[in-house]
C-alpha positions in Angstrom: 18.1 -23.1 5.1 16.6 -19.6 5.1 13.2 -20.9 6.3 14.5 -21.2 9.8 14.9 -17.4 10.2 11.7 -16.8 8.3 9.6 -19.0 10.4 10.9 -17.6 13.7 9.9 -14.0 12.7 6.8 -15.0 10.8 4.7 -13.7 13.7 6.1 -10.2 13.4 5.2 -9.3 9.8 1.9 -10.5 8.4 -0.6 -9.1 5.9 -4.2 -10.2 6.2 -5.8 -11.3 2.9 -8.8 -13.4 3.6 -10.4 -15.9 6.0 -8.9 -19.4 5.9 -12.3 -21.1 5.3 -11.6 -24.7 6.3 -9.1 -27.3 5.1 -6.2 -26.1 2.9 -4.7 -28.3 0.2 -1.5 -27.6 -1.8 -1.5 -29.9 -4.8 1.8 -28.5 -6.1 3.8 -29.4 -3.0 1.7 -32.3 -1.9 0.2 -31.6 1.5 -3.0 -30.6 3.2 -3.9 -29.3 6.6 -6.7 -27.6 8.5 -5.8 -24.3 10.2 -7.4 -23.3 13.5 -11.0 -22.0 13.4 -11.3 -18.2 12.7 -7.7 -17.9 11.7 -7.1 -15.9 8.5 -4.9 -16.5 5.5 -2.0 -14.1 5.4 0.8 -13.1 3.1 3.3 -16.0 3.4 6.6 -14.2 2.7 9.1 -16.9 1.9 6.7 -19.7 3.0 4.2 -21.2 0.6 1.2 -20.6 2.9 0.6 -18.9 6.2 -2.3 -18.4 8.6 -2.6 -16.1 11.6 -4.9 -15.8 14.6 -7.3 -12.8 14.4 -5.9 -9.5 15.5 -5.7 -5.8 14.6 -3.5 -4.3 11.9 0.1 -5.5 11.7 3.1 -4.1 9.9 3.5 -5.6 6.5 5.8 -6.0 3.6 6.0 -8.1 0.5 9.4 -8.4 -1.0 9.6 -8.6 -4.8 12.9 -10.5 -4.8 14.4 -13.2 -2.7 16.1 -11.6 0.4 19.1 -12.7 2.3 18.6 -13.6 6.0 20.2 -10.3 7.1 17.9 -8.3 4.7 14.9 -10.1 6.0 15.6 -9.4 9.6 16.4 -5.7 8.9 13.1 -5.4 7.1 11.3 -6.9 10.1 13.0 -4.5 12.4 12.2 -1.5 10.2 8.5 -2.5 10.0 8.3 -2.9 13.8 9.9 0.5 14.3 7.4 2.1 12.0 4.5 0.7 13.9 5.6 1.2 17.5 1.9 1.5 18.6 1.3 -2.1 17.6 2.5 -5.1 19.6 4.5 -7.0 16.9 4.4 -10.3 18.8 0.7 -10.4 19.6 -0.3 -13.0 17.0 0.1 -16.7 16.5 1.2 -17.7 13.1 1.1 -21.1 11.3 3.1 -21.5 8.1 4.4 -24.2 5.8 7.7 -23.7 3.9 8.9 -25.9 1.1 12.5 -26.1 -0.3 14.4 -28.5 -2.6 16.1 -31.2 -0.5 19.1 -31.2 -2.9 19.8 -34.8 -2.0 20.2 -34.1 1.7 18.9 -36.5 4.3 16.6 -35.3 7.2 19.6 -35.5 9.6 21.7 -33.3 7.3 18.9 -30.8 6.8 18.5 -30.6 10.6 22.2 -30.1 11.2 22.4 -27.3 8.6 19.4 -25.5 10.0 20.7 -25.8 13.6 23.9 -24.1 12.3 21.8 -21.3 10.9 20.0 -20.8 14.1 23.3 -20.6 15.9 24.5 -17.8 13.6 21.3 -15.7 14.0 21.5 -13.0 16.6 18.7 -13.2 19.2 17.7 -16.8 18.3 18.4 -19.9 20.3 17.3 -23.5 20.4 15.1 -24.5 23.3 14.8 -28.2 22.4 14.9 -30.7 19.5 13.5 -34.2 19.3 12.7 -36.9 16.7 9.1 -36.8 15.6 6.8 -37.7 12.7 4.7 -35.7 10.3 1.7 -37.6 9.0 3.7 -40.8 9.4 7.0 -39.6 7.9 10.1 -39.2 10.0 10.7 -35.6 11.1 12.6 -33.4 13.5 10.7 -31.2 15.9 12.6 -28.1 17.1 11.5 -25.2 19.3 13.4 -21.9 19.1 13.1 -18.5 20.8 13.7 -15.3 18.8 14.1 -12.0 20.7 14.5 -8.5 19.2 16.3 -6.1 21.5 13.8 -4.6 23.9 10.9 -6.5 22.3 8.7 -9.4 23.3 10.2 -12.7 22.4 8.4 -15.3 20.2 8.7 -19.1 20.3 8.6 -21.2 17.1 8.1 -24.9 16.8 9.3 -26.3 13.5 8.4 -29.8 12.3 11.0 -30.5 9.6 10.5 -33.4 7.2 12.2 -34.5 3.9 9.8 -36.1 1.4 9.7 -36.6 -2.3 12.8 -34.5 -2.8 11.5 -31.6 -0.8 12.1 -30.2 2.7 8.7 -29.5 4.2 8.7 -27.3 7.4 5.5 -26.7 9.4 6.1 -23.8 11.7 4.0 -22.5 14.6 5.0 -19.2 16.1 3.5 -17.6 19.2 4.5 -14.9 21.7 6.6 -16.6 24.4 4.0 -15.6 27.1 1.3 -17.5 25.2 3.4 -20.4 23.7 2.3 -23.1 26.2 -1.3 -22.2 26.1 -1.2 -22.2 22.3 0.4 -25.7 22.0 -2.9 -27.6 21.7 -3.7 -25.6 18.5 -0.5 -27.0 16.9 -1.4 -30.5 18.1 -4.7 -30.3 16.2 -3.1 -28.8 13.1 -0.5 -31.6 13.0 -3.3 -34.2 13.5 -5.0 -32.8 10.4 -1.9 -32.8 8.2 -2.0 -35.2 5.2 0.3 -35.9 2.3 -0.9 -35.7 -1.3 0.8 -36.6 -4.6 3.0 -33.6 -5.3 3.7 -32.1 -8.7 7.1 -33.0 -10.2 10.0 -30.9 -9.1 11.2 -28.7 -12.0 
């Protein structure tokens, strides 16, 4: 469940591409949502789509192959070190990740991703509750990810299993801003809708 690590550091490496421009619909994976106003579309990394709050330049990277968790974290740390004059945790980031469910139930997916969090240095679970995502059963988990000597970030993941896919909506914010940013996530989740997805190949 690589998306757990990816979502928790999504706020550290982003590449601005264009303004979000209203509702977003993904017909391939079968969902739609409306990002916060004035947020921009960013390079999603391992996610299928990501948006970030407006800010100055950020460190960026775009891997050409699928990385392991350790490689991804090392790349994040290298990017941060190369841009020491930029606060790496200054932005709020919304992303959606999609992965094959491989026959797993929501409870099994949640258990596996909790185990991954437990194995990731600098990351810990702050809370986890049952929830819904556009009417579908989901798990809502908040984690904190801290790099040594760096500002920590908090990520809320809403994890759902639907149509053979694991859909994870992630919202990352600097810990110091996480509570103030919570209403933005509430509005995004209220806008989330399901569409008919393309068949899984």
